[in-house]
LUMFIBA-298607 format. One record per residue: residue number from 1; z, x, y of N, C-alpha, C in turn; residue in one letter. Coordinates in nm, 3 decimals. Atoms other than C-alpha are relative to their C-alpha. Example, Ala and Ser with C-alpha at 12.3 -4.5 7.8 and 13.67 -1.06 7.14 Angstrom:
! LUMFIBA-298607
i=1&n_w=0.000&n_u=0.089&n_v=-0.119&ca_w=0.780&ca_u=1.230&ca_v=-0.450&c_w=0.000&c_u=0.090&c_v=0.120&aa=A
i=2&n_w=-0.006&n_u=-0.082&n_v=-0.119&ca_w=0.714&ca_u=1.367&ca_v=-0.106&c_w=0.073&c_u=-0.077&c_v=0.109&aa=S
This chain:
! LUMFIBA-298607
i=1&n_w=0.085&n_u=-0.074&n_v=0.090&ca_w=8.352&ca_u=3.430&ca_v=10.757&c_w=-0.096&c_u=0.091&c_v=0.075&aa=M
i=2&n_w=0.089&n_u=-0.083&n_v=-0.081&ca_w=8.128&ca_u=3.564&ca_v=11.032&c_w=0.067&c_u=0.132&c_v=0.032&aa=I
i=3&n_w=-0.077&n_u=-0.121&n_v=-0.028&ca_w=8.401&ca_u=3.813&ca_v=11.126&c_w=-0.010&c_u=0.097&c_v=-0.119&aa=F
i=4&n_w=0.004&n_u=-0.083&n_v=0.121&ca_w=8.409&ca_u=3.942&ca_v=10.767&c_w=-0.138&c_u=0.061&c_v=-0.019&aa=A
i=5&n_w=0.137&n_u=-0.050&n_v=0.018&ca_w=8.031&ca_u=3.975&ca_v=10.750&c_w=-0.032&c_u=0.109&c_v=0.102&aa=R
i=6&n_w=0.025&n_u=-0.102&n_v=-0.102&ca_w=8.022&ca_u=4.171&ca_v=11.077&c_w=0.073&c_u=0.130&c_v=-0.036&aa=I
i=7&n_w=-0.076&n_u=-0.119&n_v=0.040&ca_w=8.296&ca_u=4.409&ca_v=10.959&c_w=-0.069&c_u=0.069&c_v=-0.117&aa=I
i=8&n_w=0.068&n_u=-0.059&n_v=0.115&ca_w=8.125&ca_u=4.461&ca_v=10.623&c_w=-0.135&c_u=0.061&c_v=0.039&aa=L
i=9&n_w=0.130&n_u=-0.052&n_v=-0.043&ca_w=7.784&ca_u=4.501&ca_v=10.785&c_w=0.013&c_u=0.130&c_v=0.077&aa=G
i=10&n_w=-0.023&n_u=-0.124&n_v=-0.078&ca_w=7.920&ca_u=4.762&ca_v=11.025&c_w=0.035&c_u=0.115&c_v=-0.094&aa=H
i=11&n_w=-0.038&n_u=-0.106&n_v=0.094&ca_w=8.080&ca_u=4.957&ca_v=10.742&c_w=-0.117&c_u=0.042&c_v=-0.089&aa=L
i=12&n_w=0.118&n_u=-0.034&n_v=0.082&ca_w=7.761&ca_u=4.939&ca_v=10.532&c_w=-0.098&c_u=0.086&c_v=0.078&aa=Y
i=13&n_w=0.098&n_u=-0.074&n_v=-0.079&ca_w=7.546&ca_u=5.069&ca_v=10.817&c_w=0.057&c_u=0.128&c_v=0.061&aa=T
i=14&n_w=-0.065&n_u=-0.122&n_v=-0.049&ca_w=7.798&ca_u=5.340&ca_v=10.915&c_w=0.085&c_u=0.059&c_v=-0.113&aa=H
i=15&n_w=-0.076&n_u=-0.050&n_v=0.115&ca_w=7.895&ca_u=5.495&ca_v=10.580&c_w=0.088&c_u=0.120&c_v=0.034&aa=P
i=16&n_w=-0.083&n_u=-0.114&n_v=-0.038&ca_w=8.033&ca_u=5.799&ca_v=10.761&c_w=0.143&c_u=-0.044&c_v=0.036&aa=E
i=17&n_w=-0.133&n_u=0.052&n_v=-0.029&ca_w=8.324&ca_u=5.578&ca_v=10.871&c_w=0.080&c_u=-0.018&c_v=-0.129&aa=L
i=18&n_w=-0.067&n_u=0.025&n_v=0.127&ca_w=8.406&ca_u=5.489&ca_v=10.513&c_w=0.032&c_u=0.131&c_v=-0.071&aa=V
i=19&n_w=-0.026&n_u=-0.130&n_v=0.061&ca_w=8.382&ca_u=5.853&ca_v=10.402&c_w=0.132&c_u=0.059&c_v=0.048&aa=D
i=20&n_w=-0.122&n_u=-0.056&n_v=-0.060&ca_w=8.681&ca_u=5.925&ca_v=10.626&c_w=0.127&c_u=-0.074&c_v=-0.041&aa=E
i=21&n_w=-0.119&n_u=0.079&n_v=0.033&ca_w=8.917&ca_u=5.669&ca_v=10.468&c_w=0.017&c_u=-0.019&c_v=-0.150&aa=V
i=22&n_w=-0.036&n_u=0.027&n_v=0.139&ca_w=9.096&ca_u=5.606&ca_v=10.140&c_w=0.033&c_u=-0.147&c_v=-0.021&aa=D
i=23&n_w=-0.039&n_u=0.141&n_v=0.010&ca_w=9.202&ca_u=5.249&ca_v=10.218&c_w=-0.039&c_u=-0.071&c_v=0.128&aa=A
i=24&n_w=0.034&n_u=0.085&n_v=-0.114&ca_w=9.076&ca_u=4.972&ca_v=10.445&c_w=0.087&c_u=-0.125&c_v=-0.013&aa=I
i=25&n_w=-0.095&n_u=0.111&n_v=0.006&ca_w=9.335&ca_u=4.706&ca_v=10.531&c_w=-0.011&c_u=-0.087&c_v=0.125&aa=I
i=26&n_w=-0.004&n_u=0.085&n_v=-0.121&ca_w=9.368&ca_u=4.407&ca_v=10.765&c_w=0.124&c_u=0.029&c_v=0.082&aa=P
i=27&n_w=-0.119&n_u=-0.004&n_v=-0.085&ca_w=9.604&ca_u=4.410&ca_v=11.060&c_w=0.101&c_u=-0.095&c_v=-0.063&aa=M
i=28&n_w=-0.096&n_u=0.090&n_v=0.065&ca_w=9.922&ca_u=4.272&ca_v=10.904&c_w=0.033&c_u=-0.120&c_v=0.088&aa=P
i=29&n_w=-0.032&n_u=0.124&n_v=-0.071&ca_w=9.990&ca_u=3.912&ca_v=11.001&c_w=0.117&c_u=-0.066&c_v=-0.071&aa=A
i=30&n_w=-0.111&n_u=0.073&n_v=0.060&ca_w=10.310&ca_u=3.719&ca_v=10.950&c_w=-0.043&c_u=-0.144&c_v=-0.024&aa=Y
i=31&n_w=0.031&n_u=0.139&n_v=0.034&ca_w=10.258&ca_u=3.391&ca_v=10.773&c_w=0.127&c_u=-0.067&c_v=-0.047&aa=L
i=32&n_w=-0.111&n_u=0.080&n_v=0.051&ca_w=10.521&ca_u=3.128&ca_v=10.726&c_w=-0.027&c_u=-0.028&c_v=-0.146&aa=E
i=33&n_w=0.022&n_u=0.021&n_v=0.144&ca_w=10.576&ca_u=3.060&ca_v=10.355&c_w=-0.101&c_u=-0.111&c_v=-0.031&aa=P
i=34&n_w=0.096&n_u=0.107&n_v=0.028&ca_w=10.379&ca_u=2.733&ca_v=10.371&c_w=-0.143&c_u=0.040&c_v=0.036&aa=H
i=35&n_w=0.134&n_u=-0.046&n_v=-0.037&ca_w=10.084&ca_u=2.911&ca_v=10.537&c_w=-0.056&c_u=0.095&c_v=-0.104&aa=Q
i=36&n_w=0.045&n_u=-0.101&n_v=0.095&ca_w=10.067&ca_u=3.193&ca_v=10.284&c_w=-0.063&c_u=-0.065&c_v=-0.124&aa=A
i=37&n_w=0.055&n_u=0.067&n_v=0.118&ca_w=10.001&ca_u=2.949&ca_v=10.002&c_w=-0.138&c_u=-0.058&c_v=0.026&aa=R
i=38&n_w=0.129&n_u=0.062&n_v=-0.031&ca_w=9.700&ca_u=2.804&ca_v=10.183&c_w=-0.108&c_u=0.102&c_v=0.034&aa=K
i=39&n_w=0.100&n_u=-0.102&n_v=-0.033&ca_w=9.525&ca_u=3.137&ca_v=10.249&c_w=-0.039&c_u=-0.003&c_v=0.146&aa=G
i=40&n_w=0.029&n_u=0.011&n_v=-0.142&ca_w=9.553&ca_u=3.113&ca_v=10.627&c_w=0.000&c_u=0.133&c_v=0.074&aa=N
i=41&n_w=0.005&n_u=-0.129&n_v=-0.065&ca_w=9.556&ca_u=3.487&ca_v=10.699&c_w=-0.138&c_u=0.016&c_v=0.062&aa=D
i=42&n_w=0.129&n_u=0.005&n_v=-0.068&ca_w=9.282&ca_u=3.503&ca_v=10.962&c_w=-0.092&c_u=0.115&c_v=-0.034&aa=H
i=43&n_w=0.090&n_u=-0.110&n_v=0.034&ca_w=9.152&ca_u=3.845&ca_v=10.859&c_w=-0.003&c_u=0.025&c_v=-0.150&aa=T
i=44&n_w=-0.005&n_u=-0.031&n_v=0.143&ca_w=9.268&ca_u=3.903&ca_v=10.502&c_w=-0.075&c_u=-0.097&c_v=-0.086&aa=G
i=45&n_w=0.061&n_u=0.102&n_v=0.083&ca_w=9.148&ca_u=3.576&ca_v=10.360&c_w=-0.153&c_u=0.002&c_v=0.008&aa=Y
i=46&n_w=0.145&n_u=0.004&n_v=-0.013&ca_w=8.796&ca_u=3.581&ca_v=10.502&c_w=-0.064&c_u=0.128&c_v=-0.051&aa=V
i=47&n_w=0.058&n_u=-0.124&n_v=0.051&ca_w=8.740&ca_u=3.945&ca_v=10.422&c_w=0.008&c_u=0.003&c_v=-0.152&aa=I
i=48&n_w=-0.013&n_u=0.006&n_v=0.145&ca_w=8.867&ca_u=3.886&ca_v=10.069&c_w=-0.115&c_u=-0.080&c_v=-0.061&aa=E
i=49&n_w=0.114&n_u=0.079&n_v=0.050&ca_w=8.603&ca_u=3.617&ca_v=10.020&c_w=-0.129&c_u=0.079&c_v=0.007&aa=R
i=50&n_w=0.122&n_u=-0.079&n_v=-0.015&ca_w=8.333&ca_u=3.848&ca_v=10.153&c_w=-0.003&c_u=0.117&c_v=-0.097&aa=A
i=51&n_w=-0.006&n_u=-0.114&n_v=0.091&ca_w=8.451&ca_u=4.138&ca_v=9.937&c_w=-0.042&c_u=-0.041&c_v=-0.141&aa=I
i=52&n_w=0.041&n_u=0.046&n_v=0.132&ca_w=8.394&ca_u=3.927&ca_v=9.628&c_w=-0.150&c_u=0.016&c_v=-0.020&aa=L
i=53&n_w=0.145&n_u=-0.016&n_v=0.006&ca_w=8.024&ca_u=3.957&ca_v=9.712&c_w=-0.043&c_u=0.143&c_v=0.034&aa=E
i=54&n_w=0.025&n_u=-0.137&n_v=-0.041&ca_w=8.052&ca_u=4.326&ca_v=9.810&c_w=-0.050&c_u=0.083&c_v=-0.118&aa=D
i=55&n_w=0.049&n_u=-0.086&n_v=0.108&ca_w=7.837&ca_u=4.555&ca_v=9.600&c_w=0.007&c_u=0.147&c_v=0.040&aa=D
i=56&n_w=-0.010&n_u=-0.138&n_v=-0.048&ca_w=7.919&ca_u=4.869&ca_v=9.800&c_w=0.129&c_u=0.067&c_v=-0.047&aa=E
i=57&n_w=-0.127&n_u=-0.053&n_v=0.051&ca_w=8.268&ca_u=4.912&ca_v=9.647&c_w=0.078&c_u=0.073&c_v=0.110&aa=D
i=58&n_w=-0.080&n_u=-0.057&n_v=-0.109&ca_w=8.441&ca_u=4.977&ca_v=9.978&c_w=0.147&c_u=0.002&c_v=-0.040&aa=L
i=59&n_w=-0.139&n_u=-0.014&n_v=0.045&ca_w=8.806&ca_u=5.088&ca_v=9.946&c_w=0.099&c_u=-0.097&c_v=0.066&aa=P
i=60&n_w=-0.092&n_u=0.098&n_v=-0.056&ca_w=8.970&ca_u=4.763&ca_v=10.059&c_w=0.125&c_u=-0.009&c_v=-0.086&aa=F
i=61&n_w=-0.128&n_u=0.020&n_v=0.069&ca_w=9.336&ca_u=4.721&ca_v=9.971&c_w=0.063&c_u=-0.124&c_v=0.061&aa=V
i=62&n_w=-0.052&n_u=0.125&n_v=-0.051&ca_w=9.456&ca_u=4.363&ca_v=10.006&c_w=0.124&c_u=-0.049&c_v=-0.076&aa=L
i=63&n_w=-0.107&n_u=0.059&n_v=0.079&ca_w=9.685&ca_u=4.268&ca_v=9.720&c_w=0.040&c_u=0.093&c_v=-0.114&aa=D
i=64&n_w=-0.102&n_u=0.022&n_v=-0.102&ca_w=9.948&ca_u=4.392&ca_v=9.710&c_w=-0.033&c_u=0.080&c_v=0.126&aa=P
i=65&n_w=0.031&n_u=-0.066&n_v=-0.127&ca_w=9.931&ca_u=4.489&ca_v=10.077&c_w=0.070&c_u=0.135&c_v=0.013&aa=P
i=66&n_w=-0.065&n_u=-0.128&n_v=-0.027&ca_w=10.004&ca_u=4.843&ca_v=10.191&c_w=0.111&c_u=-0.014&c_v=0.103&aa=L
i=67&n_w=-0.098&n_u=0.023&n_v=-0.106&ca_w=10.195&ca_u=4.710&ca_v=10.491&c_w=0.014&c_u=-0.150&c_v=0.022&aa=I
i=68&n_w=-0.027&n_u=0.142&n_v=-0.021&ca_w=10.357&ca_u=4.375&ca_v=10.565&c_w=0.072&c_u=-0.021&c_v=0.132&aa=E
i=69&n_w=-0.074&n_u=0.043&n_v=-0.119&ca_w=10.478&ca_u=4.199&ca_v=10.875&c_w=0.103&c_u=-0.101&c_v=-0.049&aa=K
i=70&n_w=-0.107&n_u=0.076&n_v=0.064&ca_w=10.816&ca_u=4.054&ca_v=10.779&c_w=0.049&c_u=-0.121&c_v=0.080&aa=T
i=71&n_w=-0.043&n_u=0.114&n_v=-0.082&ca_w=10.870&ca_u=3.811&ca_v=11.066&c_w=-0.095&c_u=-0.017&c_v=0.120&aa=R
i=72&n_w=0.080&n_u=0.026&n_v=-0.120&ca_w=10.706&ca_u=3.654&ca_v=11.368&c_w=0.047&c_u=0.090&c_v=0.114&aa=A
i=73&n_w=-0.031&n_u=-0.081&n_v=-0.118&ca_w=10.691&ca_u=3.869&ca_v=11.681&c_w=-0.080&c_u=-0.055&c_v=0.118&aa=T
i=74&n_w=0.077&n_u=0.048&n_v=-0.115&ca_w=10.570&ca_u=3.806&ca_v=12.037&c_w=-0.147&c_u=0.041&c_v=-0.013&aa=P
i=75&n_w=0.142&n_u=-0.029&n_v=0.005&ca_w=10.192&ca_u=3.790&ca_v=12.062&c_w=-0.037&c_u=0.087&c_v=0.120&aa=R
i=76&n_w=0.041&n_u=-0.091&n_v=-0.107&ca_w=10.038&ca_u=4.072&ca_v=12.262&c_w=-0.080&c_u=-0.071&c_v=0.108&aa=M
i=77&n_w=0.084&n_u=0.068&n_v=-0.099&ca_w=9.793&ca_u=3.837&ca_v=12.428&c_w=0.082&c_u=-0.083&c_v=0.098&aa=R
i=78&n_w=-0.087&n_u=0.075&n_v=-0.090&ca_w=10.089&ca_u=3.653&ca_v=12.583&c_w=0.076&c_u=0.089&c_v=0.098&aa=D
i=79&n_w=-0.070&n_u=-0.091&n_v=-0.091&ca_w=10.219&ca_u=3.964&ca_v=12.761&c_w=-0.081&c_u=0.016&c_v=0.129&aa=T
i=80&n_w=0.069&n_u=-0.013&n_v=-0.129&ca_w=10.141&ca_u=4.016&ca_v=13.129&c_w=0.031&c_u=0.132&c_v=0.070&aa=T
i=81&n_w=-0.033&n_u=-0.128&n_v=-0.064&ca_w=10.293&ca_u=4.357&ca_v=13.204&c_w=0.014&c_u=0.108&c_v=-0.106&aa=S
i=82&n_w=-0.013&n_u=-0.112&n_v=0.092&ca_w=10.317&ca_u=4.700&ca_v=13.051&c_w=0.136&c_u=-0.003&c_v=-0.070&aa=L
i=83&n_w=-0.133&n_u=0.004&n_v=0.061&ca_w=10.691&ca_u=4.661&ca_v=12.991&c_w=0.008&c_u=-0.109&c_v=-0.107&aa=I
i=84&n_w=0.002&n_u=0.107&n_v=0.102&ca_w=10.639&ca_u=4.329&ca_v=12.809&c_w=-0.077&c_u=0.045&c_v=-0.123&aa=E
i=85&n_w=0.081&n_u=-0.049&n_v=0.111&ca_w=10.372&ca_u=4.493&ca_v=12.595&c_w=0.077&c_u=0.104&c_v=-0.081&aa=R
i=86&n_w=-0.080&n_u=-0.101&n_v=0.069&ca_w=10.602&ca_u=4.785&ca_v=12.514&c_w=0.113&c_u=-0.064&c_v=-0.082&aa=Q
i=87&n_w=-0.105&n_u=0.072&n_v=0.072&ca_w=10.883&ca_u=4.548&ca_v=12.415&c_w=-0.058&c_u=-0.069&c_v=-0.122&aa=I
i=88&n_w=0.066&n_u=0.069&n_v=0.112&ca_w=10.646&ca_u=4.344&ca_v=12.198&c_w=-0.041&c_u=0.100&c_v=-0.108&aa=A
i=89&n_w=0.040&n_u=-0.103&n_v=0.097&ca_w=10.515&ca_u=4.663&ca_v=12.033&c_w=0.122&c_u=0.052&c_v=-0.076&aa=A
i=90&n_w=-0.124&n_u=-0.044&n_v=0.065&ca_w=10.872&ca_u=4.776&ca_v=11.960&c_w=0.046&c_u=-0.104&c_v=-0.102&aa=H
i=91&n_w=-0.038&n_u=0.106&n_v=0.093&ca_w=10.949&ca_u=4.438&ca_v=11.802&c_w=-0.095&c_u=-0.005&c_v=-0.119&aa=E
i=92&n_w=0.097&n_u=-0.002&n_v=0.110&ca_w=10.629&ca_u=4.455&ca_v=11.597&c_w=0.031&c_u=0.116&c_v=-0.094&aa=L
i=93&n_w=-0.031&n_u=-0.115&n_v=0.084&ca_w=10.713&ca_u=4.805&ca_v=11.473&c_w=0.121&c_u=-0.029&c_v=-0.089&aa=Y
i=94&n_w=-0.122&n_u=0.031&n_v=0.076&ca_w=11.059&ca_u=4.684&ca_v=11.367&c_w=-0.027&c_u=-0.104&c_v=-0.110&aa=A
i=95&n_w=0.031&n_u=0.106&n_v=0.098&ca_w=10.901&ca_u=4.389&ca_v=11.180&c_w=-0.094&c_u=0.047&c_v=-0.111&aa=A
i=96&n_w=0.093&n_u=-0.051&n_v=0.100&ca_w=10.660&ca_u=4.607&ca_v=10.981&c_w=0.073&c_u=0.071&c_v=-0.113&aa=L
i=97&n_w=-0.062&n_u=-0.058&n_v=0.118&ca_w=10.745&ca_u=4.716&ca_v=10.629&c_w=-0.108&c_u=0.049&c_v=-0.096&aa=H
i=98&n_w=0.089&n_u=-0.054&n_v=0.101&ca_w=10.565&ca_u=4.941&ca_v=10.382&c_w=0.074&c_u=-0.013&c_v=-0.133&aa=V
i=99&n_w=-0.074&n_u=0.027&n_v=0.124&ca_w=10.672&ca_u=4.804&ca_v=10.041&c_w=0.007&c_u=0.117&c_v=-0.097&aa=P
i=100&n_w=0.003&n_u=-0.112&n_v=0.093&ca_w=10.569&ca_u=5.113&ca_v=9.843&c_w=-0.060&c_u=0.121&c_v=0.072&aa=D
i=101&n_w=0.052&n_u=-0.116&n_v=-0.074&ca_w=10.542&ca_u=5.432&ca_v=10.053&c_w=-0.085&c_u=0.095&c_v=-0.084&aa=P
i=102&n_w=0.082&n_u=-0.086&n_v=0.086&ca_w=10.396&ca_u=5.617&ca_v=9.753&c_w=-0.147&c_u=-0.040&c_v=0.003&aa=A
i=103&n_w=0.139&n_u=0.047&n_v=-0.008&ca_w=10.081&ca_u=5.403&ca_v=9.789&c_w=-0.066&c_u=0.038&c_v=0.132&aa=R
i=104&n_w=0.050&n_u=-0.036&n_v=-0.133&ca_w=10.046&ca_u=5.517&ca_v=10.153&c_w=-0.004&c_u=0.153&c_v=0.016&aa=V
i=105&n_w=-0.017&n_u=-0.144&n_v=-0.016&ca_w=10.151&ca_u=5.882&ca_v=10.123&c_w=-0.130&c_u=0.075&c_v=-0.027&aa=R
i=106&n_w=0.118&n_u=-0.084&n_v=0.012&ca_w=9.864&ca_u=6.122&ca_v=10.184&c_w=-0.133&c_u=-0.070&c_v=0.020&aa=G
i=107&n_w=0.125&n_u=0.075&n_v=-0.014&ca_w=9.609&ca_u=5.847&ca_v=10.250&c_w=-0.047&c_u=-0.005&c_v=0.144&aa=R
i=108&n_w=0.063&n_u=0.025&n_v=-0.130&ca_w=9.370&ca_u=5.794&ca_v=10.538&c_w=-0.034&c_u=-0.148&c_v=0.001&aa=R
i=109&n_w=0.005&n_u=0.146&n_v=0.001&ca_w=9.389&ca_u=5.428&ca_v=10.633&c_w=-0.077&c_u=-0.052&c_v=0.121&aa=V
i=110&n_w=0.069&n_u=0.070&n_v=-0.108&ca_w=9.152&ca_u=5.212&ca_v=10.838&c_w=0.059&c_u=-0.141&c_v=0.008&aa=M
i=111&n_w=-0.055&n_u=0.133&n_v=-0.024&ca_w=9.307&ca_u=4.898&ca_v=10.991&c_w=-0.103&c_u=-0.078&c_v=0.082&aa=V
i=112&n_w=0.096&n_u=0.081&n_v=-0.075&ca_w=9.068&ca_u=4.622&ca_v=11.099&c_w=0.068&c_u=-0.123&c_v=0.058&aa=Y
i=113&n_w=-0.053&n_u=0.117&n_v=-0.070&ca_w=9.140&ca_u=4.341&ca_v=11.342&c_w=-0.113&c_u=-0.063&c_v=0.079&aa=D
i=114&n_w=0.106&n_u=0.069&n_v=-0.073&ca_w=8.945&ca_u=4.089&ca_v=11.542&c_w=-0.016&c_u=0.052&c_v=0.143&aa=D
i=115&n_w=0.010&n_u=-0.037&n_v=-0.141&ca_w=9.031&ca_u=4.199&ca_v=11.900&c_w=0.094&c_u=0.117&c_v=0.033&aa=V
i=116&n_w=-0.078&n_u=-0.112&n_v=-0.053&ca_w=9.152&ca_u=4.521&ca_v=12.065&c_w=0.017&c_u=-0.025&c_v=0.148&aa=F
i=117&n_w=-0.024&n_u=0.017&n_v=-0.143&ca_w=9.319&ca_u=4.480&ca_v=12.403&c_w=0.048&c_u=0.133&c_v=0.058&aa=T
i=118&n_w=-0.054&n_u=-0.126&n_v=-0.052&ca_w=9.545&ca_u=4.774&ca_v=12.489&c_w=0.038&c_u=0.097&c_v=-0.112&aa=A
i=119&n_w=-0.030&n_u=-0.088&n_v=0.113&ca_w=9.605&ca_u=4.914&ca_v=12.141&c_w=0.145&c_u=0.003&c_v=-0.043&aa=G
i=120&n_w=-0.142&n_u=-0.002&n_v=0.032&ca_w=9.977&ca_u=4.836&ca_v=12.125&c_w=0.028&c_u=-0.042&c_v=-0.145&aa=S
i=121&n_w=-0.020&n_u=0.044&n_v=0.138&ca_w=9.957&ca_u=4.648&ca_v=11.794&c_w=-0.048&c_u=0.106&c_v=-0.098&aa=S
i=122&n_w=0.054&n_u=-0.103&n_v=0.088&ca_w=9.736&ca_u=4.909&ca_v=11.631&c_w=0.090&c_u=0.124&c_v=0.001&aa=L
i=123&n_w=-0.091&n_u=-0.113&n_v=-0.009&ca_w=9.968&ca_u=5.183&ca_v=11.758&c_w=0.125&c_u=-0.022&c_v=-0.084&aa=N
i=124&n_w=-0.121&n_u=0.031&n_v=0.077&ca_w=10.273&ca_u=5.011&ca_v=11.605&c_w=-0.028&c_u=0.010&c_v=-0.149&aa=A
i=125&n_w=0.036&n_u=-0.005&n_v=0.142&ca_w=10.096&ca_u=4.972&ca_v=11.270&c_w=-0.025&c_u=0.146&c_v=-0.042&aa=V
i=126&n_w=0.028&n_u=-0.140&n_v=0.032&ca_w=9.972&ca_u=5.333&ca_v=11.279&c_w=0.129&c_u=0.081&c_v=-0.010&aa=A
i=127&n_w=-0.127&n_u=-0.072&n_v=0.004&ca_w=10.320&ca_u=5.464&ca_v=11.357&c_w=0.079&c_u=-0.032&c_v=-0.127&aa=M
i=128&n_w=-0.073&n_u=0.038&n_v=0.122&ca_w=10.473&ca_u=5.266&ca_v=11.068&c_w=-0.067&c_u=0.061&c_v=-0.124&aa=R
i=129&n_w=0.070&n_u=-0.060&n_v=0.114&ca_w=10.203&ca_u=5.383&ca_v=10.825&c_w=0.022&c_u=0.151&c_v=-0.006&aa=L
i=130&n_w=-0.022&n_u=-0.145&n_v=-0.004&ca_w=10.240&ca_u=5.745&ca_v=10.939&c_w=0.144&c_u=0.035&c_v=-0.035&aa=K
i=131&n_w=-0.141&n_u=-0.022&n_v=0.036&ca_w=10.620&ca_u=5.720&ca_v=10.911&c_w=0.020&c_u=-0.012&c_v=-0.151&aa=A
i=132&n_w=-0.007&n_u=0.018&n_v=0.145&ca_w=10.556&ca_u=5.619&ca_v=10.549&c_w=-0.089&c_u=0.099&c_v=-0.075&aa=S
i=133&n_w=0.074&n_u=-0.107&n_v=0.065&ca_w=10.331&ca_u=5.917&ca_v=10.482&c_w=-0.150&c_u=0.000&c_v=0.015&aa=G
i=134&n_w=0.145&n_u=-0.001&n_v=-0.021&ca_w=9.978&ca_u=5.820&ca_v=10.587&c_w=-0.038&c_u=0.124&c_v=0.080&aa=A
i=135&n_w=0.047&n_u=-0.120&n_v=-0.068&ca_w=9.780&ca_u=6.124&ca_v=10.699&c_w=-0.067&c_u=-0.036&c_v=0.132&aa=V
i=136&n_w=0.072&n_u=0.047&n_v=-0.118&ca_w=9.553&ca_u=5.942&ca_v=10.944&c_w=-0.010&c_u=-0.152&c_v=-0.005&aa=N
i=137&n_w=0.022&n_u=0.143&n_v=-0.010&ca_w=9.515&ca_u=5.586&ca_v=11.068&c_w=-0.109&c_u=-0.022&c_v=0.104&aa=V
i=138&n_w=0.112&n_u=0.030&n_v=-0.088&ca_w=9.192&ca_u=5.457&ca_v=11.221&c_w=-0.003&c_u=-0.150&c_v=0.026&aa=Y
i=139&n_w=0.014&n_u=0.141&n_v=-0.031&ca_w=9.125&ca_u=5.126&ca_v=11.393&c_w=-0.146&c_u=-0.041&c_v=0.006&aa=G
i=140&n_w=0.134&n_u=0.057&n_v=-0.008&ca_w=8.817&ca_u=4.905&ca_v=11.363&c_w=0.017&c_u=-0.144&c_v=0.046&aa=L
i=141&n_w=-0.012&n_u=0.136&n_v=-0.052&ca_w=8.787&ca_u=4.592&ca_v=11.574&c_w=-0.137&c_u=-0.057&c_v=0.030&aa=T
i=142&n_w=0.124&n_u=0.072&n_v=-0.028&ca_w=8.523&ca_u=4.331&ca_v=11.634&c_w=-0.032&c_u=0.001&c_v=0.148&aa=L
i=143&n_w=0.023&n_u=0.012&n_v=-0.144&ca_w=8.570&ca_u=4.306&ca_v=12.010&c_w=0.108&c_u=0.071&c_v=0.079&aa=A
i=144&n_w=-0.096&n_u=-0.058&n_v=-0.093&ca_w=8.743&ca_u=4.468&ca_v=12.305&c_w=0.020&c_u=-0.102&c_v=0.111&aa=R
i=145&n_w=-0.031&n_u=0.098&n_v=-0.105&ca_w=8.920&ca_u=4.230&ca_v=12.541&c_w=0.055&c_u=0.074&c_v=0.122&aa=A
i=146&n_w=-0.059&n_u=-0.056&n_v=-0.120&ca_w=9.015&ca_u=4.302&ca_v=12.898&c_w=0.147&c_u=-0.034&c_v=0.004&aa=Q
i=147&n_w=-0.143&n_u=0.024&n_v=-0.014&ca_w=9.385&ca_u=4.344&ca_v=12.949&c_w=0.027&c_u=-0.043&c_v=0.142&aa=W
i=148&n_w=-0.028&n_u=0.055&n_v=-0.134&ca_w=9.519&ca_u=4.140&ca_v=13.234&c_w=0.071&c_u=0.098&c_v=0.089&aa=R
């Protein structure tokens, strides 16, 4: 919940960021069917709870999602080389699906996540959204990690 409050607080105090977007979405996460029923999406679930208390009417889009991750892929944090990261990003891109491209077409989308390392995941998501018609894709993260 702290993550959600920090993201919301940042957006409230930097309204110029929100002026540039039509939709704010979480980094898509793949959840096994048994996890999805329990609300275990680490970013979507907590931000959804915080949004219920949001009086700023930020343009969050959670359900139905604009983009989905259809299967598990290698975790970026487990990669140790540029080639491993590129392979993982390619697999992530292939696992991403935009269920209704009409909902993405012409929009400016902000994707939020907890940690930014090298940008490979955000790049894959941005490329999939742009391939589906998004005009711009912006990233917002809580922290920047050092890449090994």
